[in-house]
TIKOLKOL-178587 format. One line per 10 residues: number of its first residue (from 1); their letters; for each residue x, z, y of C-alpha. Coordinates in steps of 0.001 Angstrom, whole numbers. Each point is the difference from the previous one (the first is absolute). Example, Ala and Ser with C-alpha at 12.3 -4.5 7.8 and 13.67 -1.06 7.14 Angstrom:
1	as	12300,7800,-4500; 1370,-660,3440 $
This chain:
1	mvsvddfskm	149,-257,228; 1148,-807,3144; -330,3200,2189; -362,448,3741; 3558,1194,276; 1506,-2930,-2180; -2151,-2777,2028; 1376,1400,3347; 3507,-386,-1165; -787,-3526,-913 $
11	vsavyacavd	-1249,-367,3370; 2938,1456,1861; 2128,-1937,-2309; -1739,-3091,1120; 169,928,3880; 3803,925,-592; 1011,-3362,-1311; -1785,-1701,3137; 2274,2026,2324; 3158,-325,-2062 $
21	pgqaaesitt	-152,-3121,-2216; 3037,1534,-1765; -1910,2690,-1800; -2609,-3022,-1527; 1552,863,-3367; -437,3519,78; -3616,-405,1269; -804,-2394,-2880; 1639,2427,-2377; -2433,2780,1475 $
31	iyqtlgargg	-3160,-2098,-147; 868,-1815,-3890; 630,3673,-1742; -3075,1902,1817; -2081,-3032,-1146; 1766,454,-3845; 1647,-3593,-104; 3333,-1225,-719; 703,-1451,3053; -976,-1750,3137 $
41	allvaqgavr	968,-2974,2420; -692,-1206,3507; 95,-4249,-38; -519,-2271,2677; -748,-3904,-847; 538,-2597,2518; -655,-3580,-1347; 1452,-707,-3193; 2309,3269,165; -557,3555,-710 $
51	nqiaavlpad	2274,2788,835; 170,3707,-905; -127,2103,3238; 666,2928,-2352; -242,749,-3611; 599,2793,-2326; -120,-1555,-3540; 1515,1168,-3330; 3486,-1280,-1157; 723,-3333,1586 $
61	aaetyrhhyw	-3377,-1021,312; 155,-285,3919; 3101,-2291,-477; -1305,-2564,-2873; -3504,-291,2381; 2136,-407,3017; 1937,-2842,-1454; -2722,-1657,-2299; -3159,1518,-1026; -1344,-309,3314 $
71	rvdhvlddve	-774,-3474,-115; -2014,505,-3182; -1951,2728,767; -3597,-991,-229; -1224,3665,828; 984,-127,3528; -1296,-3341,249; -3188,1155,-755; 604,3009,2052; 1178,-1973,3023 $
81	agpvgvvrtg	-3211,-2475,-365; -2446,2782,32; -1839,1897,2523; 2296,2243,2545; -387,4009,-762; -1709,5,-3684; 1669,1765,-2790; 654,-2006,-2866; 952,1184,-3463; 2435,-989,-2686 $
91	selmtpdhrs	-3422,-106,-2711; -1287,-2561,2273; 3645,-1910,538; 2215,323,-2589; -2149,-1272,-3227; 2381,-827,-2811; 1161,-3449,-148; 2273,-1311,-2496; 821,-3074,2512; 773,2076,3067 $
101	eflnewnrpn	4020,305,433; -766,2718,2987; -2259,2375,-2439; 2302,-822,-3529; 3395,177,1904; -23,2235,2820; -2787,2414,-331; 46,571,-3707; 3273,822,-276; 276,2148,2735 $
111	dledgmfvrl	-3363,1618,-903; -1611,-584,2914; -3128,-1316,-1322; -2323,1733,2448; -582,1123,3337; -1889,-78,3305; 680,-2869,2706; -1563,-470,3494; 503,-2745,2382; 725,1679,3858 $
121	tsgratttfl	-4,-2880,2380; -963,-3537,485; 1631,-2822,1731; 2905,-2367,-509; 1940,3564,-1591; -1783,1534,-2417; 786,3884,-785; -1138,1713,-3342; 513,3413,-1302; 332,999,-3839 $
131	vtaprrtepf	591,2360,-2382; 1090,-648,-3651; -1012,1728,-3063; 387,-550,-3924; -2980,-1088,-2176; -1705,2959,-1476; -3269,561,-2024; -1662,820,3338; -85,-2427,2850; 2662,1096,2671 $
141	gsaerlkamn	-2367,-913,2558; -2615,3187,-539; -3056,699,2719; 2142,2924,1385; 3275,-2255,546; -2167,-2799,1481; -1516,2759,2707; 3468,1238,654; 1713,-3417,437; -3374,-1306,2006 $
151	altghlqqal	328,2836,2928; 3794,-375,-176; 57,-3901,762; -1676,561,3762; 3191,2272,618; 1980,-2799,-1400; -1564,-2580,1844; 734,2352,3368; 3255,929,-670; 977,-4038,-298 $
161	rtydkfaesg	-1501,-442,3646; 1785,3328,1071; 3102,-1587,-867; -853,-2931,1564; -712,1353,3245; 3006,1819,-279; 2125,-3367,-697; -1622,-1686,2914; 1073,2523,2251; 3406,-293,-808 $
171	rvnnglvamv	199,3956,-338; 225,82,-3634; 3691,1319,-83; -401,2953,1832; -3212,1033,-646; -1539,-186,3685; -3667,-1707,-166; -620,-2417,2961; -3185,-1209,-1236; -2536,1192,-2324 $
181	dgmrhgtalv	-2872,-34,2174; -1854,-2757,-2669; 213,2259,-2663; -3384,1208,-1098; 1007,3850,-880; 1288,2226,2808; 3420,-198,-105; 2777,1911,2129; 3584,377,-245; 821,3566,576 $
191	gpagflrcln	3570,1966,702; 194,3732,-1150; -2478,2255,288; -2238,-2739,49; 1318,-1017,3395; -1802,-3424,826; 2088,-3235,486; -2740,-2780,-272; -3367,-507,-1616; -2930,-2671,-213 $
201	ssaelilqta	-3138,48,1538; -2007,1489,-3000; 2667,2712,-339; -877,742,3712; -3343,52,-364; -20,2507,-2718; 2180,2187,2032; -2508,120,3082; -2932,460,-2386; 2194,3578,-752 $
211	dglslhaqci	-2400,159,-3124; 2911,1196,-2646; 3210,-1289,1946; 1055,-173,3764; 2707,-506,2537; 1355,3463,1371; 2963,-269,2317; 1025,-3731,-1347; 192,1427,-3546; -3085,-936,-2942 $
221	tatvgsaqaq	-1298,3242,-1002; -2801,1018,-2664; -2776,1649,1651; -727,2352,-3228; 2926,2612,-424; 123,-888,-4068; 527,-3499,668; 2353,382,2590; 2588,2322,-1887; -227,-3293,-2896 $
231	lgkaihtaiv	663,-2415,2854; 2899,1708,1545; 1243,383,-3509; -689,-3676,-1131; 1851,-1684,3772; 3013,2994,-813; 401,-1487,-3456; -225,-3856,1241; 2439,710,2689; 2112,2739,-1023 $
241	gdrdgircgr	-104,-19,-3480; -947,2758,-2937; 2284,2901,-1100; 2282,-2282,-1900; -47,-2186,3990; -1854,-3006,-1942; -2404,-1700,2501; -3472,-824,-1741; -3435,-1388,598; -2924,2636,-401 $
251	smlcarpsgr	-3816,-737,325; -2699,2655,936; -3500,669,1047; -760,1020,3616; -3243,1866,173; -2045,-560,2748; -2415,2604,2269; -2769,-2698,51; -584,94,-3378; 664,-3431,-608 $
261	rpyvvhivps	2269,-933,-3105; 3734,653,696; 2470,-2095,879; 2849,-1303,-2174; 3175,202,1429; 3048,-1844,-1683; 3449,1063,1392; 3118,-1815,-834; 3766,-125,1154; 1004,-2925,2305 $
271	qpddagalmi	3519,-1449,-636; 2839,2611,-922; 1545,56,3303; -3014,340,1917; -1157,3529,451; -3670,-1249,-110; -3045,-315,-2224; -2728,-2367,-569; -3718,1953,187; -2835,-2258,-1175 $
281	ivdpehqtma	-3437,1426,523; -2950,-1050,-2132; -3726,798,968; -2132,-325,-3140; -2970,-112,2517; 971,-2790,1746; 21,-3493,-1948; 1069,-2794,2497; -1782,-3517,-707; 871,-3537,815 $
291	apallaqlfs	-2342,-1429,2734; -2400,-2874,-1683; 2023,-2260,2922; 3112,941,-1786; -1309,-928,-3517; -1350,-3456,1071; 3607,-468,1328; 1642,834,-3201; -2290,-1387,-2446; -1775,-2717,2048 $
301	ltraesqias	-3338,1626,-719; -3090,-928,1884; -1460,2718,1926; -2454,865,-2314; 2453,307,-2716; 2086,2328,2462; -2930,2219,612; -566,212,-3895; 3703,600,-878; -146,3011,2680 $
311	giargappkq	-2998,1419,-1271; 1505,-284,-3459; 3210,1963,1092; -2148,2527,1292; -2256,531,-3144; -2760,-1463,1061; -2115,-1444,-3229; -1246,-3790,677; -3546,1423,-178; 765,1647,3027 $
321	laeemsvslv	1984,-2755,1685; -2867,-2369,-812; -2414,2529,2147; 2905,377,2844; 279,-3741,446; -3561,-1235,-499; 960,-2155,-2978; -1154,-25,-3760; 1704,1465,-2792; 1053,-3206,-1469 $
331	tvrthlqhvf	1527,-1213,3476; 2263,3146,-14; 1140,-531,-3769; 702,-3579,1247; 2272,870,2643; 1457,2742,-1952; 1082,-2729,-2575; 1391,-1936,2830; 2171,3051,996; 1347,968,-3500 $
341	dktdthrqad	1120,-3873,-160; 1686,-247,3193; 1628,3737,-530; 1273,-629,-3770; -2146,3158,-582; -2578,581,-3014; -1780,3068,484; -1193,1996,2968; 2396,2790,-384; 2926,-2489,198 $
351	larlltnllp	-1336,-1468,3049; -353,3373,1286; 3324,1295,-748; 1554,-3777,1515; -1818,782,2991; 696,3766,815; 4230,-1039,-608; -223,-2524,2833; 968,1710,2604; 3588,1553,272 $
């Protein structure tokens, strides 16, 4: 079972990698070990070439894959051609086939015949994350593991966008963030004692509301005493280090006096030569949806199709949408099928997941 603490460790590992790509192997190891897999990898495909950004695999599996077997990897071909954000399983993708060079000469000898796979990005360069495991009597992609992987997918996508923002700002190497305002979650770069260096508009709004977190004397503080103690310790551990002097990330819940669901706060170290930390504040009460105009632009949807897609993303059933739009249920279902075709999705749940992950 993946506990809350275990999941928090995976999330912290993901964001630590976004701040310092040098921690990619360590982050992948944390994830695959937590899920009970045997290895993991992050890959990017562009055109006819697929490269390993980072891979933690048994023996010489990573090297042989890099030298040859990526060319015949039909499993990732299927994942990269599929919808973004949808977790696929080895049971679905890795059916034994005596004709498959990839399955018989690479997967089987390395005892990696099962796993979970998810396409994280679209566009010219497609990024995919996977964990791989031996084939056993029970499929690796259990309901519990799928739930954890689905929950982790959004964080993986956010971490990629975070890294891209840092790279664009030209400040990845020294950890100073000059451009974070386009990110969905509240994001701030802090120094010792939570001293604020910079923040995006989402974080600014959270601090202005002062419902659990606020800005006092230019330092981010928690308004509930017990949470402040945890926050201070997490920032100290990320910047100064633990008892052994090791800087590491932590995740915590920050209670809100209003009674709303607590913020989820992730704090990870910045670069080794910078006494700073990245704070990411997730508000479970706030779910940003892409505007209908953006959906129309991205997927060439008509006005009616955009309205229906937005409705599905907020959880409205087709019957309710028909009433809101004053059209028949048949018309709504026809438009919805067009939306599925244009967005390369097949179910309302897949469509909703895609649309809620569009914004950075």
